[in-house]
ZAVEX-800545 format. One record per residue (C-alpha): y negated, z, x; residue in three letters; residue number from 1. Coordinates in nm, 2 decimals, always signed. Layout:
     yy     zz     xx residu num
      Y      Z      X    Ala NUM
...
REM end
This chain:
     yy     zz     xx residu num
  +0.03  -0.45  +0.54    Unk   1
  -0.28  -0.37  +0.74    Unk   2
  -0.37  -0.33  +1.12    Unk   3
  -0.56  -0.03  +0.99    Unk   4
  -0.47  +0.30  +1.20    Unk   5
  -0.64  +0.52  +0.97    Unk   6
  -0.48  +0.37  +0.67    Unk   7
  -0.14  +0.39  +0.82    Unk   8
  -0.21  +0.77  +0.88    Unk   9
  -0.30  +0.82  +0.48    Unk  10
  -0.03  +0.62  +0.35    Unk  11
  +0.24  +0.81  +0.61    Unk  12
  +0.10  +1.14  +0.48    Unk  13
  +0.13  +1.03  +0.13    Unk  14
  +0.47  +0.86  +0.17    Unk  15
  +0.59  +1.20  +0.30    Unk  16
  +0.46  +1.41  +0.04    Unk  17
  +0.60  +1.17  -0.23    Unk  18
  +0.97  +1.19  -0.06    Unk  19
  +0.94  +1.56  -0.06    Unk  20
  +0.85  +1.60  -0.42    Unk  21
  +1.11  +1.31  -0.51    Unk  22
  +0.87  +1.12  -0.63    Unk  23
  +0.82  +0.77  -0.42    Unk  24
  +0.94  +0.53  -0.67    Unk  25
  +0.69  +0.66  -0.93    Unk  26
  +0.39  +0.67  -0.67    Unk  27
  +0.50  +0.31  -0.53    Unk  28
  +0.42  +0.20  -0.90    Unk  29
  +0.10  +0.37  -0.94    Unk  30
  +0.01  +0.21  -0.62    Unk  31
  +0.06  -0.14  -0.71    Unk  32
  -0.15  -0.08  -1.03    Unk  33
  -0.40  +0.10  -0.80    Unk  34
  -0.41  -0.22  -0.58    Unk  35
  -0.46  -0.41  -0.86    Unk  36
  -0.75  -0.23  -1.00    Unk  37
  -0.91  -0.20  -0.68    Unk  38
  -0.86  -0.59  -0.63    Unk  39
  -0.95  -0.70  -0.97    Unk  40
  -1.25  -0.48  -1.01    Unk  41
  -1.45  -0.49  -0.67    Unk  42
  -1.72  -0.25  -0.87    Unk  43
  -1.49  +0.04  -0.85    Unk  44
  -1.50  +0.02  -0.44    Unk  45
  -1.90  -0.02  -0.44    Unk  46
  -1.94  +0.26  -0.66    Unk  47
  -1.77  +0.51  -0.50    Unk  48
  -1.93  +0.37  -0.18    Unk  49
  -2.25  +0.42  -0.32    Unk  50
  -2.47  +0.72  -0.11    Unk  51
  -2.65  +0.75  -0.43    Unk  52
  -2.37  +0.94  -0.62    Unk  53
  -2.25  +1.28  -0.52    Unk  54
  -1.95  +1.34  -0.39    Unk  55
  -1.85  +1.55  -0.68    Unk  56
  -1.97  +1.30  -0.95    Unk  57
  -1.75  +1.01  -0.77    Unk  58
  -1.45  +1.26  -0.79    Unk  59
  -1.55  +1.30  -1.15    Unk  60
  -1.58  +0.92  -1.22    Unk  61
  -1.21  +0.89  -1.01    Unk  62
  -1.05  +1.14  -1.25    Unk  63
  -1.20  +0.96  -1.56    Unk  64
  -1.10  +0.63  -1.44    Unk  65
  -0.75  +0.73  -1.34    Unk  66
  -0.63  +0.95  -1.63    Unk  67
  -0.27  +1.00  -1.59    Unk  68
  -0.22  +0.93  -1.22    Unk  69
  -0.01  +1.13  -1.05    Unk  70
  -0.16  +1.43  -0.87    Unk  71
  -0.06  +1.33  -0.52    Unk  72
  -0.20  +0.99  -0.56    Unk  73
  -0.53  +1.16  -0.74    Unk  74
  -0.54  +1.40  -0.46    Unk  75
  -0.50  +1.12  -0.21    Unk  76
  -0.80  +0.91  -0.35    Unk  77
  -0.98  +1.26  -0.31    Unk  78
  -0.93  +1.29  +0.02    Unk  79
  -1.05  +0.94  +0.10    Unk  80
  -1.35  +1.02  -0.06    Unk  81
  -1.43  +1.33  +0.13    Unk  82
  -1.34  +1.17  +0.44    Unk  83
  -1.59  +0.86  +0.35    Unk  84
  -1.30  +0.62  +0.37    Unk  85
  -1.28  +0.46  +0.02    Unk  86
  -1.33  +0.13  +0.21    Unk  87
  -0.96  +0.18  +0.34    Unk  88
  -0.82  +0.25  -0.02    Unk  89
  -0.69  -0.09  +0.00    Unk  90
  -0.54  -0.07  +0.32    Unk  91
  -0.37  +0.27  +0.22    Unk  92
  -0.18  +0.11  -0.07    Unk  93
  -0.05  -0.20  +0.09    Unk  94
  +0.06  +0.04  +0.39    Unk  95
  +0.23  +0.30  +0.12    Unk  96
  +0.39  +0.01  -0.03    Unk  97
  +0.52  -0.14  +0.29    Unk  98
  +0.66  +0.22  +0.37    Unk  99
  +0.84  +0.28  +0.05    Unk 100
  +0.99  -0.09  +0.03    Unk 101
  +1.10  -0.03  +0.42    Unk 102
  +1.27  +0.30  +0.30    Unk 103
  +1.43  +0.09  +0.04    Unk 104
  +1.55  -0.14  +0.27    Unk 105
  +1.31  -0.43  +0.10    Unk 106
  +1.12  -0.67  +0.26    Unk 107
  +0.82  -0.93  +0.12    Unk 108
  +0.90  -1.29  +0.14    Unk 109
  +0.70  -1.56  +0.03    Unk 110
  +0.90  -1.88  -0.06    Unk 111
  +0.72  -2.26  -0.06    Unk 112
  +0.88  -2.50  -0.30    Unk 113
  +0.84  -2.81  -0.48    Unk 114
  +0.91  -2.62  -0.79    Unk 115
  +0.94  -2.29  -0.94    Unk 116
  +1.28  -2.13  -0.85    Unk 117
  +1.54  -2.03  -1.06    Unk 118
  +1.63  -1.65  -1.07    Unk 119
  +1.97  -1.76  -0.96    Unk 120
  +1.80  -1.97  -0.65    Unk 121
  +1.58  -1.66  -0.58    Unk 122
  +1.90  -1.43  -0.56    Unk 123
  +2.07  -1.64  -0.38    Unk 124
  +1.79  -1.68  -0.11    Unk 125
  +1.73  -1.31  -0.10    Unk 126
  +2.12  -1.23  -0.04    Unk 127
  +2.11  -1.49  +0.22    Unk 128
  +1.81  -1.39  +0.41    Unk 129
  +1.79  -1.03  +0.38    Unk 130
  +2.08  -0.99  +0.59    Unk 131
  +1.92  -1.22  +0.86    Unk 132
  +1.59  -0.97  +0.87    Unk 133
  +1.83  -0.65  +0.85    Unk 134
  +1.73  -0.55  +0.49    Unk 135
  +1.92  -0.50  +0.15    Unk 136
  +1.68  -0.76  -0.03    Unk 137
  +1.36  -0.94  -0.04    Unk 138
  +1.11  -0.94  -0.29    Unk 139
  +1.02  -1.31  -0.33    Unk 140
  +0.70  -1.45  -0.41    Unk 141
  +0.75  -1.82  -0.52    Unk 142
  +0.45  -2.05  -0.40    Unk 143
  +0.46  -2.40  -0.53    Unk 144
  +0.38  -2.63  -0.24    Unk 145
  +0.42  -3.03  -0.34    Unk 146
  +0.36  -3.12  +0.01    Unk 147
  +0.71  -3.00  +0.12    Unk 148
  +0.89  -3.31  -0.08    Unk 149
  +1.17  -3.13  -0.11    Unk 150
  +1.37  -2.82  +0.02    Unk 151
  +1.22  -2.47  +0.08    Unk 152
  +1.01  -2.30  +0.36    Unk 153
  +1.07  -1.89  +0.37    Unk 154
  +0.83  -1.65  +0.54    Unk 155
  +0.93  -1.29  +0.61    Unk 156
  +0.70  -1.13  +0.81    Unk 157
  +0.61  -1.36  +1.10    Unk 158
  +0.94  -1.54  +1.07    Unk 159
  +0.96  -1.86  +0.94    Unk 160
  +1.29  -2.06  +0.79    Unk 161
  +1.19  -2.43  +0.73    Unk 162
  +1.44  -2.64  +0.57    Unk 163
  +1.16  -2.86  +0.40    Unk 164
  +1.23  -3.25  +0.39    Unk 165
  +0.87  -3.28  +0.53    Unk 166
  +0.96  -3.05  +0.82    Unk 167
  +1.28  -3.25  +0.86    Unk 168
  +1.07  -3.58  +0.89    Unk 169
  +0.81  -3.45  +1.11    Unk 170
  +1.09  -3.34  +1.34    Unk 171
  +1.29  -3.71  +1.32    Unk 172
  +0.90  -3.86  +1.37    Unk 173
  +0.88  -3.66  +1.70    Unk 174
  +1.22  -3.74  +1.82    Unk 175
  +1.14  -4.10  +1.77    Unk 176
  +0.81  -4.10  +1.91    Unk 177
  +0.93  -3.90  +2.19    Unk 178
  +1.18  -4.15  +2.30    Unk 179
REM end
């Protein structure tokens, strides 16, 4: 999630509209796609921020690029454009996704391990640590880090649970040196 107050306001407004229309899930999926599209194609943001194009032309471009997108999402993009806040689009997407996950009781987590986790291991970690942070489940991103030697390091927000072998060896080293 971002630290942008502006993005939080726009995302909250869109989230409330999505809930009122019972479309939170579908809009959440579209937000993921838009986030990926804006991230992978930096030219979109630059084009929509260009002062050389009129607002009407930019809206036409948005309508053509994002055909089939939910009207609520399309209108949110138009509002960002009219307010000259297209630079906040990525933050709005992130904030919306965070709100939707929070409402569904899902938290984002990064699990660092020496090898890819199996589905069973991922599910076990999700079940165990989701309770610790007061959520129903975790959406886990597995990151391979051979420097851990063994075990896992889990990060949920600003909380870190480290049961890696390298952390245990560091702790043992500090105890031995400190004695």
